[in-house]
Every structure is written in structure tokens, then in C-alpha cells.
C-alpha positions as CSV (number, residue, x, y, z in Angstrom):
1,X,39.3,31.7,49.8
2,X,35.5,32.3,49.3
3,X,35.4,35.3,51.1
4,X,38.0,37.2,49.1
5,X,36.1,36.1,46.2
6,X,33.3,37.5,47.3
7,X,35.1,40.9,48.4
8,X,36.1,41.4,45.0
9,X,32.7,40.8,43.7
10,X,31.3,43.7,45.8
11,X,34.3,45.7,44.5
12,X,33.1,45.2,41.1
13,X,29.4,46.1,42.1
14,X,30.9,49.3,43.9
15,X,33.0,50.3,40.4
16,X,30.2,49.7,38.4
17,X,27.8,51.8,40.5
18,X,30.2,54.3,41.3
19,X,29.5,56.3,37.8
20,X,28.0,59.7,37.7
21,X,25.8,61.9,35.4
22,X,29.3,64.0,35.3
23,X,31.7,61.7,34.0
24,X,32.7,62.1,30.2
25,X,31.0,59.9,27.6
26,X,32.9,57.6,25.3
27,X,32.2,58.0,21.6
28,X,33.3,55.3,19.2
29,X,35.7,56.9,16.4
30,X,34.0,57.0,12.6
31,X,35.6,55.8,9.4
32,X,37.5,58.0,7.5
33,X,35.8,59.6,4.6
34,X,38.6,60.8,2.7
35,X,39.0,58.7,-0.7
36,X,40.5,55.5,-1.5
37,X,42.3,53.6,-3.8
38,X,43.5,50.1,-3.5
39,X,43.6,46.8,-4.8
40,X,40.3,44.6,-5.0
41,X,42.5,41.7,-4.1
42,X,45.3,41.7,-2.1
43,X,47.1,38.1,-3.5
44,X,46.8,36.5,-6.8
45,X,48.4,33.0,-7.4
46,X,48.4,31.8,-11.3
47,X,50.9,29.9,-13.4
48,X,51.8,30.5,-17.1
49,X,53.2,28.4,-19.9
50,X,54.0,31.2,-22.0
51,X,53.8,34.8,-21.8
52,X,50.7,36.0,-20.0
53,X,49.1,39.6,-19.1
54,X,47.4,39.3,-15.4
55,X,44.6,42.0,-15.6
56,X,44.9,43.5,-12.2
57,X,41.5,45.2,-10.7
58,X,41.9,48.4,-8.5
59,X,38.8,50.1,-6.7
60,X,38.7,53.9,-5.6
61,X,35.8,55.6,-3.4
62,X,36.0,59.0,-5.1
63,X,34.8,58.7,-8.7
64,X,34.1,62.5,-9.6
65,X,37.3,62.8,-11.7
66,X,39.8,61.2,-13.8
67,X,42.7,60.8,-11.6
68,X,46.0,59.1,-11.8
69,X,48.0,56.9,-9.0
70,X,51.5,56.3,-9.3
71,X,52.4,52.4,-9.3
72,X,55.6,50.7,-7.3
73,X,57.0,47.5,-7.5
74,X,58.8,45.0,-5.3
75,X,60.7,41.9,-5.7
76,X,60.8,42.0,-9.3
77,X,64.4,41.0,-9.3
78,X,64.6,38.8,-12.5
79,X,62.4,41.8,-14.3
80,X,60.3,38.6,-15.6
81,X,57.2,41.5,-15.3
82,X,56.3,44.6,-16.8
83,X,54.5,47.1,-14.8
84,X,53.0,50.2,-15.5
85,X,54.1,53.0,-13.8
86,X,50.7,54.8,-13.1
87,X,47.0,53.6,-13.2
88,X,44.8,55.7,-14.4
89,X,40.7,56.0,-13.2
90,X,38.7,57.9,-16.2
91,X,36.0,60.3,-14.4
92,X,32.7,58.4,-12.9
93,X,34.6,55.2,-12.5
94,X,35.1,53.2,-9.5
95,X,37.2,50.9,-11.2
96,X,40.3,50.7,-13.3
97,X,42.3,47.8,-14.7
98,X,46.3,47.8,-14.6
99,X,47.9,45.1,-17.1
100,X,51.0,43.5,-15.7
101,X,53.0,41.7,-18.5
102,X,54.8,38.3,-17.6
103,X,57.7,37.9,-20.1
104,X,58.6,34.2,-20.6
105,X,61.9,35.0,-22.4
106,X,63.9,35.6,-18.9
107,X,62.0,33.1,-16.6
108,X,63.1,29.7,-15.9
109,X,60.2,26.5,-16.3
110,X,59.3,25.4,-12.8
111,X,59.9,28.4,-10.6
112,X,57.6,30.6,-8.8
113,X,58.0,34.4,-9.8
114,X,56.9,36.8,-7.1
115,X,56.5,40.4,-7.0
116,X,54.4,43.0,-4.6
117,X,52.8,45.6,-6.2
118,X,51.7,49.2,-4.5
119,X,49.5,52.1,-5.4
120,X,49.9,55.8,-4.3
121,X,50.8,57.3,-1.5
122,X,49.9,57.5,2.6
123,X,47.3,60.4,1.7
124,X,45.6,57.9,-0.7
125,X,44.8,55.1,1.7
126,X,42.0,54.8,4.2
127,X,42.5,51.9,6.5
128,X,38.7,51.6,7.3
129,X,38.4,50.3,3.6
130,X,39.1,46.4,2.8
131,X,41.0,47.2,-0.3
132,X,44.3,47.1,0.3
133,X,47.3,49.8,-0.7
134,X,49.7,46.4,-2.0
135,X,48.6,43.0,-3.8
136,X,51.2,40.0,-3.5
137,X,51.3,38.3,-7.1
138,X,53.2,34.7,-7.2
139,X,53.3,33.5,-10.6
140,X,54.8,29.8,-11.8
141,X,56.4,29.3,-15.0
142,X,54.9,25.8,-16.0
143,X,55.2,23.7,-19.1
144,X,52.3,23.3,-21.7
145,X,52.0,19.5,-21.8
146,X,50.6,18.2,-25.3
147,X,51.3,14.7,-25.7
148,X,50.5,11.6,-23.1
149,X,51.7,8.4,-23.7
150,X,52.0,5.3,-21.7
151,X,55.1,3.5,-21.4
152,X,55.9,0.4,-20.5
153,X,58.4,0.9,-17.8
154,X,61.5,-1.8,-16.5
155,X,63.3,-0.6,-13.1
156,X,65.6,-2.9,-12.0
157,X,66.8,-2.0,-9.1
158,X,63.2,-1.4,-7.8
159,X,62.1,-4.5,-9.3
160,X,59.1,-2.5,-11.3
161,X,58.1,-3.3,-14.1
162,X,54.4,-1.9,-15.5
163,X,52.9,0.8,-17.3
164,X,53.6,4.3,-16.5
165,X,52.8,7.6,-17.8
166,X,54.9,9.9,-19.9
167,X,54.0,14.0,-20.7
168,X,55.9,15.6,-23.4
169,X,55.9,19.5,-23.4
170,X,54.9,21.5,-26.3
171,X,57.6,22.2,-28.7
172,X,60.4,20.8,-26.4
173,X,62.5,17.9,-25.6
174,X,61.3,17.9,-22.1
175,X,59.3,15.2,-20.4
176,X,57.4,14.3,-17.2
177,X,57.7,11.3,-15.9
178,X,54.5,9.9,-13.6
179,X,54.4,6.7,-11.8
180,X,57.7,5.7,-11.0
181,X,58.7,3.9,-7.6
182,X,58.7,5.9,-4.8
183,X,58.6,8.9,-7.4
184,X,55.7,11.5,-7.5
185,X,56.9,12.8,-10.9
186,X,60.2,13.3,-12.8
187,X,61.3,15.8,-15.3
188,X,64.0,14.9,-17.6
189,X,65.1,16.6,-20.9
190,X,66.7,15.1,-24.0
191,X,69.9,17.0,-25.0
192,X,72.0,16.1,-28.0
193,X,70.3,12.4,-27.8
194,X,70.8,11.7,-24.4
195,X,67.7,11.7,-22.2
196,X,69.2,13.5,-19.0
197,X,67.3,14.2,-15.7
198,X,69.7,16.6,-14.8
199,X,69.5,16.3,-10.7
200,X,70.0,13.5,-8.2
201,X,66.5,11.8,-7.4
202,X,65.4,9.7,-4.4
203,X,65.3,5.6,-4.8
204,X,64.5,4.2,-1.7
205,X,65.6,4.1,1.7
206,X,68.7,1.9,3.0
207,X,69.0,1.2,6.7
208,X,67.8,5.1,7.6
209,X,69.7,6.8,4.9
210,X,68.2,7.9,1.5
211,X,69.7,5.9,-1.9
212,X,69.9,8.4,-4.6
213,X,70.0,7.8,-8.5
214,X,72.8,9.8,-9.7
215,X,73.8,10.8,-13.8
216,X,77.7,11.6,-14.8
217,X,77.6,14.7,-14.3
218,X,75.3,15.1,-11.1
219,X,77.7,12.5,-9.7
220,X,81.0,14.7,-9.7
221,X,82.1,15.7,-6.5
222,X,79.4,12.9,-5.0
223,X,81.4,10.0,-5.8
224,X,85.1,9.6,-6.4
225,X,86.9,8.6,-9.9
226,X,87.5,5.3,-8.3
227,X,83.7,4.9,-7.4
228,X,82.5,6.0,-11.0
229,X,85.5,4.3,-13.0
230,X,84.4,1.0,-10.5
231,X,81.0,1.4,-11.8
232,X,82.1,1.8,-15.3
233,X,80.4,4.7,-18.0
234,X,76.8,5.7,-18.3
235,X,75.5,5.3,-21.6
236,X,71.7,6.9,-21.4
237,X,70.1,7.0,-24.7
238,X,66.9,7.4,-26.7
239,X,65.4,4.8,-29.0
240,X,64.2,5.3,-32.7
241,X,61.0,3.5,-31.5
242,X,60.7,6.2,-28.9
243,X,61.7,4.4,-26.0
244,X,64.4,6.1,-23.3
245,X,67.1,4.0,-21.5
246,X,68.9,5.6,-18.7
247,X,72.1,4.5,-17.0
248,X,72.4,5.4,-13.5
249,X,74.7,5.2,-10.7
250,X,72.8,4.1,-7.3
251,X,74.6,5.6,-4.4
252,X,73.9,6.2,-0.6
253,X,75.7,9.9,0.0
254,X,75.1,9.6,4.1
255,X,77.6,6.0,4.1
256,X,79.9,7.1,1.2
257,X,78.7,3.7,-0.7
258,X,76.3,2.4,-3.4
259,X,74.6,-0.3,-5.6
260,X,76.7,0.3,-8.9
261,X,75.0,0.9,-11.9
262,X,71.4,-0.3,-13.3
263,X,69.1,1.0,-15.5
264,X,65.6,1.9,-16.0
265,X,64.0,1.5,-19.3
266,X,60.9,3.0,-21.3
267,X,59.5,1.7,-23.9
268,X,56.1,2.5,-25.4
269,X,52.9,0.5,-24.2
270,X,51.5,-1.5,-26.8
271,X,47.8,-0.9,-27.9
272,X,45.4,-3.6,-27.8
273,X,44.4,-4.2,-31.5
274,X,40.3,-5.4,-32.4
275,X,40.2,-8.4,-34.5
276,X,36.7,-8.1,-35.1
277,X,34.9,-6.3,-38.2
278,X,32.4,-3.2,-37.0
279,X,29.6,-5.3,-37.8
280,X,31.0,-8.3,-35.7
281,X,32.0,-5.0,-32.5
282,X,28.3,-4.3,-32.8
283,X,27.3,-7.9,-32.5
284,X,29.4,-8.3,-29.5
285,X,27.7,-5.3,-27.6
286,X,24.4,-6.4,-28.8
287,X,24.9,-9.6,-27.4
288,X,26.3,-9.0,-23.9
289,X,22.8,-6.4,-23.5
290,X,21.2,-9.6,-24.3
291,X,23.0,-12.0,-21.9
292,X,22.6,-9.0,-19.2
293,X,18.3,-8.9,-19.8
294,X,18.3,-12.6,-20.1
295,X,20.0,-13.0,-16.6
296,X,18.2,-10.1,-15.1
297,X,14.8,-12.2,-16.4
298,X,15.7,-15.2,-14.6
299,X,15.3,-13.4,-11.0
300,X,12.1,-12.6,-12.4
301,X,9.8,-14.1,-9.5
302,X,6.9,-14.6,-12.5
303,X,9.4,-16.0,-14.7
304,X,11.0,-18.3,-11.8
305,X,7.0,-19.5,-11.3
306,X,6.7,-21.1,-15.0
307,X,9.7,-23.9,-15.7
308,X,8.7,-23.8,-19.6
309,X,9.7,-20.1,-19.6
310,X,12.6,-20.5,-17.5
311,X,13.9,-23.4,-20.0
312,X,13.3,-20.9,-23.0
313,X,15.1,-18.2,-21.2
314,X,17.8,-20.4,-20.2
315,X,18.1,-22.0,-23.5
316,X,18.6,-18.4,-25.3
317,X,20.9,-17.2,-22.7
318,X,23.1,-20.5,-23.1
319,X,23.3,-19.3,-27.1
320,X,23.9,-15.8,-26.0
321,X,27.0,-16.5,-23.4
322,X,28.6,-18.7,-26.1
323,X,28.1,-16.2,-29.0
324,X,30.0,-13.6,-26.5
325,X,32.4,-16.4,-25.8
326,X,33.2,-16.9,-29.2
327,X,33.6,-13.0,-30.4
328,X,35.2,-11.9,-27.3
329,X,38.0,-14.7,-28.0
330,X,38.1,-13.5,-31.6
331,X,38.6,-9.8,-30.2
332,X,41.5,-11.1,-27.9
333,X,42.9,-13.4,-31.2
334,X,42.5,-16.2,-29.2
335,X,41.0,-19.6,-29.8
336,X,37.5,-20.8,-27.7
337,X,39.9,-23.1,-25.9
338,X,42.7,-20.5,-25.1
339,X,40.1,-18.1,-24.2
340,X,38.5,-20.5,-21.7
341,X,42.2,-21.4,-20.5
342,X,42.6,-18.2,-19.8
343,X,39.2,-17.5,-18.1
344,X,40.3,-19.9,-15.8
345,X,43.9,-19.0,-15.3
346,X,42.4,-15.1,-14.4
347,X,40.5,-16.7,-11.8
348,X,43.9,-18.5,-9.9
349,X,46.1,-15.6,-10.9
350,X,45.3,-13.4,-7.4
351,X,45.7,-16.5,-5.4
352,X,49.0,-17.8,-7.3
353,X,50.7,-14.7,-6.9
354,X,50.1,-14.5,-2.9
355,X,51.2,-18.1,-2.9
356,X,54.4,-17.2,-5.2
357,X,55.0,-14.4,-2.3
358,X,54.8,-17.2,0.5
359,X,57.0,-19.4,-1.1
360,X,59.7,-16.6,-1.6
361,X,59.4,-16.1,2.1
362,X,59.8,-19.5,3.1
363,X,62.2,-20.0,0.9
364,X,64.4,-17.3,2.6
365,X,63.8,-18.2,6.2
366,X,64.8,-22.0,4.7
367,X,67.8,-20.8,3.3
368,X,69.3,-19.1,6.3
369,X,68.7,-21.6,8.3
370,X,70.2,-24.3,5.8
371,X,73.3,-21.9,5.6
372,X,73.5,-21.5,9.5
373,X,73.8,-25.7,9.7
374,X,76.2,-25.8,7.0
375,X,78.6,-23.3,8.4
376,X,79.4,-25.4,11.3
377,X,82.1,-28.1,11.3
378,X,81.6,-31.5,10.2
379,X,82.3,-32.6,13.6
380,X,80.0,-30.3,15.3
381,X,77.1,-31.4,13.4
382,X,74.9,-33.8,15.5
383,X,72.6,-36.5,14.3
384,X,69.7,-33.8,14.6
385,X,71.2,-31.4,12.3
386,X,71.9,-33.5,10.0
387,X,68.4,-34.9,9.7
388,X,67.4,-31.2,9.4
389,X,69.3,-30.6,6.7
390,X,68.1,-33.2,4.8
391,X,65.0,-32.0,5.6
392,X,65.4,-28.6,4.6
393,X,66.9,-29.8,1.1
394,X,63.6,-31.8,0.3
395,X,61.8,-28.9,1.7
396,X,63.7,-26.4,-0.8
397,X,63.2,-28.7,-3.6
398,X,59.1,-29.1,-3.1
399,X,59.2,-25.0,-3.1
400,X,61.6,-24.3,-6.5
401,X,59.3,-27.3,-8.2
402,X,56.1,-25.5,-6.5
403,X,57.3,-22.1,-7.9
404,X,58.1,-23.7,-11.1
405,X,54.5,-24.5,-11.7
406,X,53.2,-21.1,-10.3
407,X,55.9,-19.8,-13.1
408,X,54.7,-21.2,-15.8
409,X,50.9,-20.5,-15.3
410,X,51.6,-16.6,-14.5
411,X,53.8,-17.1,-17.8
412,X,50.9,-18.3,-19.7
413,X,48.8,-15.7,-18.3
414,X,51.0,-13.3,-20.3
415,X,51.5,-15.4,-23.1
416,X,47.4,-15.5,-23.8
417,X,47.2,-11.9,-23.0
418,X,49.5,-10.3,-25.2
419,X,47.9,-12.2,-28.1
420,X,45.9,-9.1,-28.1
421,X,48.5,-6.9,-29.0
422,X,49.4,-9.0,-32.5
423,X,48.4,-8.7,-35.6
């Protein structure tokens, strides 16, 4: 193998040295010098919320005289674009502007509209120039979102309770919902007082199949009349307070079965009310700054070395901290004792919620074991089985009592926090 490689290398050397002065020299080609016209950019991706004019720039190499070039369009199937049939260059000008108008009247929201523009003929193009003879435009017709609202959601099927964001389109009863469980964004319209998503949306996974949410219209042809009758009618509505009530069928098309009807409620989130006067609010800010400064002062090595200064700073810090607590409690519409209670409970909240989740898991395991034992015939139960049943009953009772205690504390947090939203 080594001999063959050496032989090939020798042939290569021979081939390289075999050229003579009689061989024809290769002279590389040079770019053409003919005039050229093209688009300054080959693509443009943009969006519009209403009628819009796109200023498209074209360039040319021969600027000596005024000249007109033909413009052709492909892909304008919906006729949402109005494009001039020619573009004109003035004498001495290297660039010209072509105004392409987007007409929203015949466009559909959230749809992208592509077109391709072409300029001139083959004789007007020189391939050695970067500017191209064609330009692709892709415009998406968007909504103009004007109002942003914080809403409290109660999504029973997904057990989601909390705040989500709702945007309203300018001049339209069209909304974009952000933050719903497993949905990046959803759109709905209010039609004759009824909020409608207009199409099914993904809810969750069920044993590898998609659970989808359907409205009455979108359920037709998917759910049978018998199923719809069984699930009951849908009565989505809009409240006078700006709330939205959706009733939806939750269905698994792959399995031809579902979970019946369940609602989603959106209500305007409460805004915290300030219970301080302007002077008190300014005083609170000043006191908070003073507390921060005094705490920093106590870390100073010079101060720490003087017991009298430390005592003086600590005394001032105590007074300022008490004043901050008093004003903060008032701002939250709480008494000082309620404020202290809330502060203490908030420190426990994360641990309480974690323990509650553990209780739910333990409760599930115990009830499953309990059900299995109770399913046995009385004659099949051993003494150990009976002892275990008694142990499980005691354990379940203890878990329920512990869960009730946690519920009480978490409910108290909500109760105290809600006072900040009351007049």
C-alpha cells in the first residue's frame, strides 16, 4: 500500500512539472460592465396593524440618464398589496423608491401575506452585483393592542387560580389572553355578548392523547349529539364588571371520550388601595431609608468599637423600625398585631404549602392501600390486615387534622392580605 501511495505522489510531481511554455494560459473572467438594476434588499419581513406603505429601495449602476423599469408581482393572491407597475430613476440618481401599499380591508388578522417583486428584464440585470432582480416580502396583519388588564383566573379543570394578563385590541372586541395553563397565548372575540375562542385549544395530555377544549360551534362534528346533550348546554357570557365566563367541553378526540363541561372565569384583578396620606407615604419612604442607613452603620468597624455609639444607633433603629411597621401595617389596612401575625405566617407559607403537598401524596397512598384491604372479603382478612386498617384510619385522621390546620393558616394569610384591597 505504501508503494502505491509513493507511486501516486510521483505521478503528481510529474504532472506538475510536465507543463511547458507552449501550454495555453488561463485568464480569469471579469465581471460584466453592463448596466444593472435590482432591489437593495432581497427579503423584507414586517407586520402591520392597519393600512401601511412599504418603501422599497432599488439601486442601479448606470445613473447617467433617467430611466423607467417595469415591476411585476407574484403571489398577491388576496390582492392585499397595491404595487406600481413601474419604478422611475431620475437622471444622476443611483436609487429610487417603490411604494408598496398594504390594504388591510381585504386582509385577515394574524395571517401572513407573502409576495415576490421583480424588476426589469434579463437585459437589465448583471449577476455579478449583489443587489437582486427579485425581492420577497412577507407581511403579517397583526392586532393593535391598546389596553392591558390584569385578570384573576379560575380555571377549574386545570386547578389554576391566580393572575393572568388580558390585552384588548384597539377599537375591536378582540382579546389576547396570556398566562393560561399550558397555553402560551389565546385569542377570543366577544360576539353578541358571548366570548368565543372560535377554535379548540390544547388543555393537557391524557395517557399520550391531547385533551382539547371545545365550544358549542367547534364541538360540532367532533362530539356526538348524544355527548353534547349529556354534557349540557354552554352558556359563556360577559359580566357588567368586565369579567368573562367561558363554558367549554373538555374532550379527547383520539379516545372519543371526555370529561364533560367545565368553566373558565376571568375577573378583573383587585388593585391595592393605599391607606396612607401623601405625608405618611413620604414619611414611610424616609423611615425605610433611615432604617437601611442605621443597619449599615452598625456594620462599620469604627462604630462597632464604641459601645455607646452602638447603643445610640440601636435605639434610633428600634424607634425607626417601629414607625416603619406602624405605617406599613396602616398601608396594608392592618393593625400592628395583624401585621405581626401576617409577617410570621408569610415566613411559614412556603413550608406550609410544601407540607400540604406531601400530605396529599401520603393521603393518596394510604387511601389506595385502605381501599385494597377493604375490598377483601371479611373472611379473608388476617389479624395483621385488621391492625393495618386501624393504623391507616388513625393516620388518615391525623393527616386530615394537619391539613385542616394548614388550610386555616393559609386562609388567614389570604384574609389578611385581602384587607389591603379594601376601602
